[in-house]
N, C-alpha and C positions, 0 to 999 in steps of 0.2 A: 504494500500500500504506500502510495506517495502522499505525503502530508505537506500542507501548504504553510501551516503555522506551528510553531512550538514555543514553549516558555522555559526559561532557565528556572530550575527549582532551587529554592533556598534550602540549604542544609546546615545543620550544626553538627560537624564531626561526622562520624559513620552513622548513616540512617539506615537501620535494618529494614524498615518498612519499605523504604525507596528502593533498596537493593533487591528485596524479595519481588516487588512488582516488576522491576526491570528484568530480572531473570526468569521469572515464572509466569508473569501475566502475558497471555497470548490472546489479545482482543483489540480490535481497531477502536473500540469505544474509549479505552484509555490506554495510552502507550507511554512507557518510560524508557528512555535510552540514554546513553552516556557518550559524551565526546571529549576530546582533549588528548594529552599525552600520557600514555600509559607508563612510559619510561621514568618520567619525572613525577608521576602520580598527580599531575594537575588535571583531574578529570571533573567534568561538569555534568550533572544530571538535567535531563530535558523532559518535558511533559508535552504530549500532543494527543490529538484525537481526530478521527474522521469527521466528527461532528462540527469541527471548525473549518473544514475545507471550503464550504459554501459561503463563508462570511468574508466581508471585505473591510468593514470598518474596525479599527483597533479596539475601540471600546466594547463593540459587540463581541469581538473575539475574546477579549479579556473576561467579560461578563459570563459567556458561556463556558469558558474554560473553567472559571471559578465554580461554576454549578457543578461541573463534572468532578472537580476535586473534592467538593463537598460530599458527594455520594460516597467516594472512596474513603475519605476520612471519617465518615460516620460509621462505616463498616469496620474500620480499624478500632474505633471507639468501642463497638459492640464486642470485638474480639478480645480486647484487652481486659484482663481481670482487674488491673490497677489502671485506671483511666489516666492517672498521671504519667504513665510509661507509654502512652499512645504517641506515635509518629505520625506527622501530617505532611501532606504535599502542599507547599507554600510556593506560589508563583512570584517569579521576579520579571525579568526583561522579556518581552515579546520578540521573536526571531521570525524573519521572513526566510523560510527555509530555502527557497529556490535561489534567492540572492545572498543568502547567508549574511543577512544584515539585520541589526537591532532596530526596533521601532519604539519611540518614546510613547508612553501612555500616561496621561494625567489620571492615575487610578481612581476608580469610582468607589462608592461604598458598597458593602456587602449586599449582594442581590437579595431582595426580599420575597421573590418568588421563583419557583423553578418552572422554566418555560422553554426547556430543550425540546425540539421537535424530533423525536427519535424515529419518526417515519422518513425523515430526510437522511439520505446516506445509510440505509439499513445495512447491517453487516451480517455475515454468516455466524452461526453460533460457534463459539470458541470450541476448539478440539480439546484443549487442556483445561479441565474444570477446576480452576482456581476459584475459591470462595468469592473473591472480589468480582471476578468476571461473571460468575454465575449469578450473583445477586443483582448486578447492574444489567445483565441480560433480562432478568425478570422485571426489574424496575422500568424497563421500556414499555411494558404493557400493564403493569399493576400499580395503579395510582397510590394504593396504601403503602407500598414499599417506597415509592418516590417520596411521598409525604413524610414518613416516619424518618427516613435517612436525612432529608433536608431539615427537618426540625432539630434532630439531635446533632447535626453537624454544627450547630451554633456553640456546641459544648453541652455537656450534660449538667446544666445547672437546675435549680429547683424550678425556675420559670419555664425553660425549655422542656424539662421532663413532665411538668404538668400539662403543657400543651401537647406533648407526645401521648400522655395518657388519655386526653380528650380524643385524639385521633384514633387511639386503640379502641376506646369505648364505642366510637361511632362505627368503626370497621366491624367490630364483633357485633354490635346490634344489627347491622345490615346483613349479617350472616346468620342471624337467629341465634347468637351465642353471647356469653358474657364472661366477665372475669372470674366469676364463682366457678363456672364450668371448667376454666382452665387451672383451677386450684389456687386462685388469689381472692379469697373472700373479702368483702368490703370491711367487715369487722375484723381488723387485723393489721397488716402492714399497709395496706391501702389507705385505711384511715389515718394511720400514723404519718403516712406520707403527705396526703392532702392537708391535714391540719398543720403540719410543719410548713409546707409550701405556702399555705394561705396566710401565715401569721407573721405580721410585721415585728412583733415583740420577739419572736424567735430568730428571724433572719434579717431584719432590717431592709436595706435596699435589695437584698436578694429574694425577698418574698414577692408573691404575686399581687398582693394588696398593700395598701398603707394601713394605719391604725383603723380598726373596725370595732374596738371594744371587745373583741372575743379574747378569752383567755388563751395564753399560749399552752401547748401541750405540756404535761408534766415532764415527759421526757421527749424532747424534739428529736426527730430522726437526723442523723448525721448524713453528710453528703455521700459518703461512700456506701452506706446502706441503701441510700435512695437510688443511687446509680446501679447497684446490683439488683434491687427490685425491678427497676424499669428494664434492665438488660435481660433479666430472667423472663419477664412477660414477653418481651419482643421475641426471644429466642423460642419460647413455647409456641407462639403464633407461627413463627417460621417453620417449625416441625409440623404443626398440625395442618397448616394451610398450604405450605409450598414444599414440605418433605426435605427441608434443609436443616441440617444439625449444625449451628454455627460454633465453630471450635473456640477454645479459650487460650489465650496466652497467658501464662502464669509467671513468666519471667523472660528475660531477654535472650535466654538460651533456647528459645522455643524452636522446635523442628518444623521448618516451613512445609515439609511434606505433609503435616497435618492439615494444611489449608486446602488440600485436594480431595475430591471424592475418593472414597475408598473403593 
């Protein structure tokens, strides 16, 4: 596949997530490659996609590329047990590949909607079933997957996770299902999460609301437990509705072979 546009990826030292995608991801939806001098070690990572080829305006290219990286970064968040260890694709300079020339962009704010038209430049299903390519392949046709990934790509904060929980409840209701059926009863961790997320006295500016006069929970849920809860719910939905068992990285020595279908 010939790509028209690529972005230099910002990295901080050795980035295992980027390296994994570069060596193992085989899909035109998201592609990572490297360039530079191997002998001197001055290598640069690049991000590209077939979904950028039809675009001509730098700001549009940047906007759509960001959206694609959000999908991949959200999957990385779901995979990581410790969300603080997640590696993210961060875009720097835009490159005109054919002319090998950089293009200056007055970078815009984070996109607030996901509006990639996946019917343009449709690609064949990847032959190598990496978890990232498999989920993105599904996201092209499944609105719930697109929405949930886009929401959590902002970072798994109490506000974004509450928004994700709303999306989950709506999806389940649309399918005649609910959280109780999935093993997550309202009277339990769900209540602990919502009461904490809503309460200004517990979270301050990280809460969904300002002061409402409601008492804070006796034991507010900490962010790690909230992230685990939402991750477990999303993983359960992926198993039940899409037959995908999302793996878990417990440390940096994770075997990347576990990211492929068995």
